[in-house]
N, C-alpha and C positions, 0 to 999 in steps of 0.2 A: 481499257473500258471505252466503248464508243461514246462520243460526246452527247448523243441523244440520251444515253442511260445516265450520265452525269447530270444532265438537265433535269431528268425526272427525279433523281435523288435530291437535287437542290430544290425543286418544286415542292417535294414532301417536307423538306426542312423548313422552307418559308411558310408553307401552310401551318406547321406546328408553332412557329414563333410570331405569326402575324398579329394575333390578338395582343400579345405582350408589346410588340413593337408599336402598335397604334396607341395603346394605353400609355406608354411611357415617352412618346414623342409629341412635341408641340409643333405641329406643321400648319401654317396658316393656308387659307384658301383666298386671300385677298391679293397675294403676289406669289409668283413662282419663287421657288427656293433652290438653293444650291447645296443643301446639306446643313448639318448642325453647326458646322464651324464657320459658316460664311454668312455675310449680309444677304439680304433678299434681293431679287431682281429690281425691285422697286428703288433700291439704293444703287445697285451696280449698273443698271440700265444697259445691259449687253445686247438685248434683243430689239430695243426701240418699239415703235408702234407696230403691233401685231394684229390689229383689226383686219379682218377679212383674210388673214393667211391660214393655211392649212399646216397643222402641227401634229407630229406624231411623237408622243412621249415613250420612250423605251424604259421599262422598269418603273411604271407609273405608281406602284404601291397602292396606297390608299386613295390616289387620285387627286391629292390636293393641288398640285401644280397644274394638272390638266383642267381642274375646275377654275383655277385662276386665269389660265389662258382663255377658257370659254367666257368668262366674265368680261374679258377685255375684247371680246368680239372675234376670236379666232374660232375655226372649225377644227376640233381636236379628237384625236384618237389616242387612247392610252392602252399600251400593251404591257402585260405582266405575266410572269411564269406562274405566280401563285394564285390559285383559285380563291383562297380565303382573303388575300389582299383585294382581289376584284369584287368580291362580295361587299367588303367594306367600302370600296370606291363607288360602286353603283348606289349603295345606300346613301353615302354622303353627297353624291351628286343630286340625288332625288331630294334629300333634305335641303340643299342649297338651291334647288330649283334651276339647275343649268343642265343643258344637254351636252354630254360627252359620250362618245362611243368607247366602250371598254372591251377589250378582247384578250383572250388567253394565248400566250405564245412565247417562243424563245426568241431572244434578240439576236441570236446567231443565225436564225433562219427567218429572213424577211421576205421570202418569196411570195407569201400571200398578198403583199401590198403592191400597188401599182407603181411602176417606174416613172420617175420624172414628175410625180404628182404632189410633191410636198415642198413647202417653203422652208420649214424648219424640222429637224429631227433633234429631239431634246432628251437628255438623260442625266439623272442625279444619282451618283454613288451606285450605279448598276454595272458599269462595264467591268469592274473588278471581278464580278461573279460570272462573267461570260467566258465559256470554255474556249471557243474559237473566236478570238478577237479579229483576226484578219477577215473572216467571213462576215462578221458583224459590220465592220467598217466598209467592207466592199458593198454590203447590202444597203448601208446608209447612203453610200455614194450613188448606188442605183436608183434609190427612191427620190433623192433630191432633184429638183429642177436645176437648170443652169443658175449659178450664183445662190442657189439655196445654201442654207447654213446648218452645219452640225454643231451643237453646243452641249458640252457634257463636262460633269464635274467628278472628281475622285478625291479619296484620301491622297494628300500630297505624297509623292514617292519618297521624299525625305523622311516624312513621319513614319513610314513603314520601317525605317532603321531602328527605331526606338520602341518597336513592339517586341516584347520579350515573350516568346512562345512557350518557354518553359515555366514561367510564373503566370502566364496568360494575363499579363498586365503591361503597363508602360514602364519604361526605364528612362532615367536622365542620361544614360550612356547608350551609344549605339550598340545593338545586340546582333546585328546582322548587316551584311555588306549592301550598300546601295545598288551594287551591280548584281546582286544575287536574284535571279529570276524565278526561283521556286516560290510557290504559293505560300501565303501566310495562313496558318491554321489557327483557329481560335474558337473558344466555347461561348455560345450565347449566354447572356447573363442568367444566373440562377436556373440553368437547364442542363440537360444532357445533350443538347444539340450543337454539333460542331459545324462551323462554316470555314470555307477556304476562299481567300481572295487572292487574284493574281497580282504581280508586281512587275512593272516595266519602269525603266528610267524615263526621264523627260525626253531624252534624245530618241529612245526607242518608240515613244508615243509619236513623236514628229515623223519618224521614218514609216510607221504604220499608216499614218494619215496620208502621207505622200503616195505610198504604194497602193492606197485605196482610191487615188485620184482626187484627193482633197487637198486644198491649199490651207495652210495654217495662217490665220489672220492675227490671233491674239492668244496669249497665255496670261491668265489672270491668277494672281496669288493674293487673295484678299486677307487682310489681318482678321483673325477671329474677333468677334464682339468682346470688348473689354469686360463687360458685365459677366459673360460666360467664363472667361479666364479667371476673373476674381472668384467666382463661385467654385470652380473646379480646382484651380491652383493658385491660391492667394500667394502674395509675394514671399511670405515666410514658410511656404509648404515645401515639402521635400522634392516635389515634382515641378516647383516653379520654373526651373530652367526650360521646361517644355513650352513656356510662354513665348520663348525666342525664336521658334521654328515655325514655318508655315504648316497649316493643318489641311488646308483644301487647295486644290489646283483645278482651274477651269480652262478648258480648251474651246476656242472658237475657230471653226474651219468652214471653208466654203467649196461647194462644188465647182470644179473647173469648167 
């Protein structure tokens, strides 16, 4: 199946689950975030002062991080595959009284954007859904100015090993090989919508970045917030051993 067809299928799936996603996620607009398992940018401080910088967020979803960037003085464009997510994002930006340009598109095809015009390309938990990752990273490299940064987060590849596809749940024992590059298929909560996310090892991500002309600066593996772990997996819970593994990974790379 051509990647464009797969992107259209994914677009339809995200349109179906968008309302549920936004209703059940607590995503702030005062600070960019790196996903549900990670501290906010206000704590990690990976980006520094972004006032006056041009930022492209890939997979902006409901626009919360894009709005946070705009609040801090950046010029921001948010790209997302889902029309429903973008409707939410535009309404939220209007409610928050900030200016963000939101556009519909595929992160694997960044040709509509000007080359060398961006200081930061930012993405949170989106690259796992991108069908053609080399094309996406090559596009990011093309868009960035010299020494511009690509910053993105994902489910930690080690965490993927504990996803049990048969039970559609997590396991305290590894259920798949860390070196297995087949996609993880899982069902969206209380729905008939299935999603698939890609899996690369950390070493493979480093190679993909290098091949795209990007230099890896940092890998950040932030501990999940303790309060979140306590709520999900208390010390006496059967899944408590999952507290011991990283849940999120953040890559910071630079255009050579």
